Steps between C-alpha positions, in 0.01 A plus 500: 500500500335507844695209647832604354460852633429372851817305535708756312816687598547615858577872520811603694461683832547876515866573574453737799181351642491453875530138603178356645550366848249278673355643820618308802202361689494524877409159642318664793237648267404216273194540281237237569228509238147455638265234376137616467361162389255294702634436849778753442556855618210737579411745222598863566225750587384682187335841477141419401352850541432520126270201521303615806130566454493862611197653676237649272572861597870456410411346164253782430745778579770336285257455211388862537860625488571299183176619339580864581845461343362341182195715437490861392364703785248781454618843624228517766653195669863571414489829692509298822857394415612866513529539877684755710853402605592361843623829648184686404289209625680502837447877534133465406444219750665710775261785413198269497598357839442847653141494372421150617135457605459516878443177686173423680670566834635840390159599364332395824748709704451805274120480524520447877712814543252695286210372712676595824578847363137543388377386844719756676350771283806556281393515139812379320430388150785275399510402136510140397863416423593492132564141397550291189182405317493153348267270313431513128147643513590762759815609317306518171245740651780712649669524157172589327438776757863616454556468875786248472850651528697191392385155389731206568425187297655156557658339192396142577123527540326178399285516287662803335172605334381639833754785492625529140265796437608690815808677349287623208244644745779667699639659182154618398432662838858638536568299815862387547546125524785251526532126461704330769654153533456297812 
């Protein structure tokens, strides 16, 4: 049955089918197949980035990302994915720039002016400028004393255990806080 079916009747062509025409080859652009055997053409450059031994820090951050995607995340850690949006972050950073800690040179100039004023007999008590307070221990004490006005926490602190309790403390002490990217 198999052999007879192979060499069976030839079906007629469709009546209104378009006639197949062979493409005319231009002799100026002839195809010359390359030979990649020994002594032949040089192999083309291949993209080998998949097979590169990446640095350890790159491997670690990729493994961490995969692990975070696969594992269920506890709420204390997941809260660091809920960050403020870019516009709010930009506004916040502009505000924080105004309260940047003074440089050593600016502090030296301020103290020098105070000393000169004191020497001349003018008793001008200038307050220390209000600046951003930073550092985990210092910020923690400010929150516990309810002195902090706003706490800004980075989302990518490593290890996360160092700050994962900070939002809970802020909520307990009624201190506003935000988590910011970048």
